[in-house]
C-alpha positions as CSV (number, residue, x, y, z in Angstrom):
1,X,-77.6,18.0,1.1
2,X,-76.3,16.9,4.0
3,X,-74.6,13.8,6.2
4,X,-78.7,14.0,7.9
5,X,-80.5,13.9,4.3
6,X,-78.6,10.9,3.1
7,X,-80.0,7.4,2.1
8,X,-78.5,5.1,3.8
9,X,-76.2,2.6,2.5
10,X,-74.0,-0.7,3.6
11,X,-70.7,-0.9,2.9
12,X,-69.7,-4.0,3.8
13,X,-65.2,-4.7,3.4
14,X,-63.6,-7.8,2.3
15,X,-60.0,-9.5,2.1
16,X,-58.6,-11.0,-0.8
17,X,-59.8,-14.9,-1.0
18,X,-63.3,-13.6,0.7
19,X,-67.2,-14.3,-1.9
20,X,-69.9,-12.0,-0.3
21,X,-71.3,-12.2,-3.7
22,X,-74.0,-14.6,-2.0
23,X,-74.5,-12.5,0.9
24,X,-75.0,-9.5,-0.9
25,X,-77.9,-11.1,-3.6
26,X,-79.8,-12.0,-0.4
27,X,-79.1,-8.2,1.0
28,X,-80.5,-6.4,-2.5
29,X,-83.1,-9.0,-3.0
30,X,-84.0,-8.1,1.1
31,X,-83.5,-4.6,1.4
32,X,-84.0,-3.2,-2.7
33,X,-84.2,0.9,-1.1
34,X,-80.3,0.4,0.7
35,X,-77.3,0.2,-1.5
36,X,-74.9,-1.6,0.0
37,X,-71.2,-0.9,-0.9
38,X,-68.2,-3.3,-1.8
39,X,-65.1,-2.2,-0.7
40,X,-61.8,-4.4,-0.8
41,X,-59.1,-4.2,1.6
42,X,-55.7,-6.6,2.3
43,X,-56.3,-7.8,5.4
44,X,-53.8,-6.2,7.2
45,X,-56.2,-2.4,6.7
46,X,-59.2,-4.2,7.8
47,X,-59.5,-3.4,11.1
48,X,-58.2,-0.5,11.2
49,X,-61.5,0.7,8.1
50,X,-64.2,-0.9,10.9
51,X,-62.7,1.6,13.4
52,X,-62.2,4.7,11.6
53,X,-65.1,4.4,10.4
54,X,-64.6,3.9,6.4
55,X,-67.0,0.1,6.4
56,X,-70.3,-0.8,8.6
57,X,-68.8,-4.0,8.4
58,X,-66.6,-6.3,6.7
59,X,-65.4,-9.9,6.4
60,X,-61.8,-10.0,7.4
61,X,-59.5,-12.5,9.1
62,X,-58.8,-13.5,12.9
63,X,-57.7,-12.7,15.2
64,X,-58.8,-9.4,15.6
65,X,-59.1,-7.0,19.1
66,X,-61.9,-8.4,20.3
67,X,-61.9,-5.4,23.1
68,X,-63.5,-3.0,19.9
69,X,-64.8,-5.2,17.3
70,X,-67.7,-7.6,17.6
71,X,-66.3,-11.0,15.1
72,X,-68.7,-14.3,14.4
73,X,-66.2,-17.0,13.1
74,X,-68.1,-18.3,9.6
75,X,-65.2,-20.8,8.7
76,X,-61.2,-21.9,9.2
77,X,-59.9,-22.5,5.2
78,X,-57.4,-25.3,4.0
79,X,-53.9,-24.4,3.6
80,X,-52.4,-24.7,0.8
81,X,-48.0,-25.3,-0.8
82,X,-48.2,-23.9,-4.3
83,X,-45.9,-25.0,-6.4
84,X,-45.6,-25.2,-10.6
85,X,-47.5,-28.6,-12.3
86,X,-43.4,-30.5,-12.7
87,X,-42.6,-30.3,-9.3
88,X,-42.6,-33.6,-7.0
89,X,-45.1,-32.1,-4.4
90,X,-47.9,-32.9,-7.9
91,X,-47.9,-36.0,-7.4
92,X,-49.0,-36.0,-4.0
93,X,-52.0,-35.9,-3.4
94,X,-50.4,-34.2,0.3
95,X,-47.1,-32.9,2.4
96,X,-46.7,-32.1,5.6
97,X,-43.8,-29.6,6.9
98,X,-40.5,-31.4,6.8
99,X,-41.5,-32.0,3.3
100,X,-40.9,-29.1,2.7
101,X,-36.9,-28.3,4.6
102,X,-35.3,-28.7,1.6
103,X,-37.4,-26.1,-0.6
104,X,-37.2,-21.8,-0.9
105,X,-40.4,-21.2,0.6
106,X,-41.4,-17.9,0.3
107,X,-43.1,-15.6,2.6
108,X,-44.7,-12.4,1.5
109,X,-44.9,-9.1,4.0
110,X,-48.8,-10.2,4.0
111,X,-48.9,-13.2,4.8
112,X,-52.5,-14.1,6.3
113,X,-50.9,-17.8,8.6
114,X,-49.3,-17.6,11.5
115,X,-46.7,-19.1,12.0
116,X,-44.5,-20.4,15.2
117,X,-41.8,-22.0,12.7
118,X,-41.2,-21.1,9.2
119,X,-41.3,-24.1,7.0
120,X,-38.9,-25.3,4.8
121,X,-35.4,-22.5,3.6
122,X,-36.1,-18.8,3.7
123,X,-36.0,-16.9,0.3
124,X,-33.5,-13.7,-0.3
125,X,-36.1,-11.1,0.6
126,X,-39.8,-11.5,1.5
127,X,-41.8,-10.5,-1.4
128,X,-44.5,-7.4,-0.7
129,X,-47.7,-9.7,-1.8
130,X,-48.6,-12.6,-2.5
131,X,-49.8,-11.5,-5.4
132,X,-45.4,-10.9,-6.4
133,X,-44.6,-14.2,-4.7
134,X,-46.9,-16.4,-7.1
135,X,-44.9,-15.2,-10.1
136,X,-41.9,-15.6,-8.0
137,X,-42.8,-19.7,-8.0
138,X,-43.6,-19.6,-11.9
139,X,-39.8,-18.6,-12.5
140,X,-39.3,-21.3,-10.2
141,X,-37.5,-19.8,-7.4
142,X,-40.0,-21.0,-4.1
143,X,-42.9,-22.1,-3.1
144,X,-46.1,-20.6,-1.2
145,X,-47.9,-21.8,1.5
146,X,-51.6,-19.6,1.6
147,X,-55.5,-20.6,2.7
148,X,-56.8,-22.3,-0.1
149,X,-58.6,-19.1,-1.2
150,X,-56.0,-16.9,-2.1
151,X,-54.2,-19.6,-4.0
152,X,-57.6,-20.0,-6.5
153,X,-57.3,-16.2,-6.0
154,X,-54.2,-16.4,-7.9
155,X,-54.8,-19.5,-9.8
156,X,-52.4,-19.8,-12.8
157,X,-52.4,-22.2,-15.6
158,X,-48.6,-23.4,-15.0
159,X,-48.6,-23.2,-11.3
160,X,-51.2,-26.4,-9.1
161,X,-51.6,-26.2,-5.3
162,X,-51.3,-29.6,-2.4
163,X,-52.7,-29.3,1.1
164,X,-50.3,-28.5,4.8
165,X,-51.9,-31.0,6.7
166,X,-50.0,-29.8,10.6
167,X,-49.9,-26.4,8.8
168,X,-52.1,-23.5,10.4
169,X,-54.9,-22.3,9.4
170,X,-56.1,-19.7,8.3
171,X,-59.7,-18.2,9.8
172,X,-62.8,-15.9,8.3
173,X,-65.0,-13.9,10.0
174,X,-67.3,-11.6,9.8
175,X,-66.3,-7.9,11.8
176,X,-68.1,-4.0,12.5
177,X,-67.1,-1.8,15.8
178,X,-68.7,-3.3,18.9
179,X,-70.2,0.4,19.8
180,X,-72.0,0.7,16.2
181,X,-74.3,-2.4,16.0
182,X,-76.7,-0.3,13.4
183,X,-80.0,-1.6,12.9
184,X,-78.8,-2.7,9.5
185,X,-74.7,-4.9,10.9
186,X,-78.5,-6.7,13.0
187,X,-79.9,-7.0,9.3
188,X,-76.4,-7.9,8.0
189,X,-75.5,-10.5,10.6
190,X,-79.3,-12.1,10.5
191,X,-78.8,-12.9,6.2
192,X,-74.7,-14.1,7.2
193,X,-76.3,-15.5,9.4
194,X,-79.3,-18.2,7.4
195,X,-81.4,-16.2,9.4
196,X,-85.3,-15.9,7.4
197,X,-86.7,-13.2,6.2
198,X,-89.5,-12.9,8.3
199,X,-86.8,-12.9,11.6
200,X,-86.4,-10.2,13.5
201,X,-83.8,-8.0,11.8
202,X,-81.2,-10.7,12.8
203,X,-81.2,-11.0,16.7
204,X,-81.8,-13.9,18.0
205,X,-86.1,-13.1,18.9
206,X,-86.5,-13.5,22.1
207,X,-88.4,-16.9,22.9
208,X,-92.6,-16.9,22.6
209,X,-94.1,-17.5,25.9
210,X,-97.0,-20.9,25.1
211,X,-100.2,-19.3,25.1
212,X,-102.8,-20.8,28.1
213,X,-105.5,-21.6,27.0
214,X,-108.4,-21.2,29.1
215,X,-109.7,-23.2,31.8
216,X,-113.4,-24.7,31.0
217,X,-115.9,-24.4,33.5
218,X,-117.1,-26.9,35.4
219,X,-120.6,-27.7,35.5
220,X,-122.3,-26.1,38.2
221,X,-124.5,-29.2,40.3
222,X,-127.7,-28.4,39.7
223,X,-129.9,-28.5,43.3
224,X,-130.6,-32.2,43.0
225,X,-127.0,-32.6,42.8
226,X,-124.3,-32.7,41.2
227,X,-125.1,-36.6,40.2
228,X,-128.3,-38.0,38.6
229,X,-129.6,-41.6,38.9
230,X,-131.2,-41.7,34.8
231,X,-134.7,-42.2,36.1
232,X,-135.1,-46.2,35.4
233,X,-135.7,-46.8,30.9
234,X,-133.0,-44.0,30.3
235,X,-129.7,-45.0,30.3
236,X,-130.0,-47.4,32.4
237,X,-130.5,-51.0,32.3
238,X,-133.9,-52.3,35.2
239,X,-133.1,-54.1,38.2
240,X,-132.7,-57.6,37.8
241,X,-134.8,-60.0,40.2
242,X,-133.8,-63.5,41.6
243,X,-135.7,-64.9,38.7
244,X,-133.8,-64.0,36.0
245,X,-133.8,-60.7,33.7
246,X,-136.5,-58.0,33.6
247,X,-138.9,-56.1,36.2
248,X,-139.8,-58.0,39.7
249,X,-142.5,-59.7,39.5
250,X,-145.8,-58.6,41.0
251,X,-148.1,-61.3,42.9
252,X,-150.3,-64.2,42.0
253,X,-153.5,-63.2,42.9
254,X,-156.6,-65.8,43.9
255,X,-159.3,-66.9,45.3
256,X,-158.9,-66.1,48.9
257,X,-158.9,-70.5,50.9
258,X,-162.6,-70.6,52.9
259,X,-161.0,-71.4,56.8
260,X,-162.0,-74.7,57.7
């Protein structure tokens, strides 16, 4: 089977921490004849996969190169610090970056946060992945600051996390190659934006011009004129005389007077 004869399909990439299940379910309900394939990739790999044609669209972490990739920001995550359950941080509701000044803060190579200044003390060696850093936290070697979705993804019973109020935040977006905005990409954009099945392929529907109501034809005046006075007794009361109501009284008739 050649490429042109292959049935259509949609390839959706997503980075760790993103849960695309809701949107995939809606796709399968609306477009059951077009299979959707999920591809999990690292945050660093996602932009290259899209540009190389390995996926039609993907959920990525910003920023991306907007000169070649289109992106629709979806939400901003809370940043948290992962600590052992018996750590002092576990006793408070939230912390600031300066509260971690005496801690060894692990900085994995796949970190998605853009730090101007890393908090705490650096570890002797950077872990290769977030998963590796989680293992080190469990071993009591340090703490880890990550988006909340990654803390949930790598959840352990012996660990917990608390928000870091002044840490940089991670933003998740739907992205695709700008020059490859296909009909299926438009369909998926519509699903992510919450458009109904009756919306046109995810595109913003053109505003319909209100239909002009036909002008009512004016009745032409007849030969006697546009305004004909109704006959007396039909539609209008008869004119009143001086004496009161009703038609004017007729003159009394009597015998003619004799001339003297």
